[in-house]
C-alpha angles and dihedrals in degrees: 000000000000116000131211123246124245130192116254090241093057092042090054090058093055125139103029099157141022118302122224111234110200116205107191094204135067124276110275095031118126092252090049093050093049092042094056093048096050094040092056090055095042095051089061088059094045094046094225136085120268103215111210116225115181111207106174125177140106093026091294097325094113093052095042091052091049092052094045092052096045124105111277094232098115095253096103120060130167139205117228137185133192092296090078084073097046110046097077091048093053094042097250098118135019092226142045140186092304088069097056134048110271107205108170145347107216109169147020127192138174130248123224137212113223138172130202113282091247094048122131088228112097099165139021089254089059088057093047094048092052092045090055090052094044107029114194095004103094110091110231117189116200144150116252130244119046093356090055089046088053088052091052091047091050092048091050094053095041093046094232141122131215133191094248120211106192127194110202099194096061116227136109101313097106091053091044092050093051097041089049093052096249095113132036094218137023123203114182144122117301091238089063096040101044098084096053090043092053090044089057094245097114133041113214115220107172140005121227098212144082097271142019119274113256096227091044100046095157095055110095126222119243093250091058087058094050102264120115125235111222108158114042113174119260125181132203151147129274138179136196115282114270101031106152114263094237091057092048089052091052091051092045093051092051094050093045088056088050090052090051092050110111090224091060095043092049091049093050094046092046087054091055092253133118125235115235133193110193116147133196109317093019090052091051089051090056090050090048088059090051091049092054090052092050091049089054092051091048091051090052090053091050092048094243 
């Protein structure tokens, strides 16, 4: 995305007033939690308030559209996760990350498959065996976007079908549904599942990530069990297309300082995530990798 130029004098005056920070998922979702933590640190660097505005809907589509259509003056920013790379592929939006300004990727974290604590399922293979005997009957609560794509990828490789109950706004609903006995399985981000796991309400069976979770060392990752991981969650910062380059660089510098802050890094690691610091072209490269994974999942669904 090409950016406009701005004189150094005007850039030096930015920002002069609060900046709207759009979080395209509901309060309490993993992206919301991370967004609030990093925004609080970044606003100290910027010297102005970052005003949180949750705009959930369509697995991020509502918020992404709002950011894309906002004035490119640097006073509207948005958080994004991997879904910014998937919506166009699955026909949910006519645009993707190439059509906005990608400023920074600042975090990645695994998702986790859990069952209620009193479930008959003790291992992932128990789930697979039952799903093969009762295709389409096991209720599987999940968030949408890349987590749902991970579900589809897993089902494709395991040769199974679930009755999928998706929640498009992100958040804690999948974990709540399973811990409350309304779903047989929950598949969601670890940030949203950790509390019910630690409360003894959910039993974790497998981690959808590149490595085991430190505070769940006995829970295997999908790849250890023979199922590939294609769409791990990444999170970052975007802006409307056309924001002047100098303003983007000011924003980027503030958020990179936030990423380097020990308080942020400790929070992310304690949440089983990994801090990241990929700016501009490097951030786009990470999203390109996500896009390739989503294309592969879509081709599996279409039998290509």
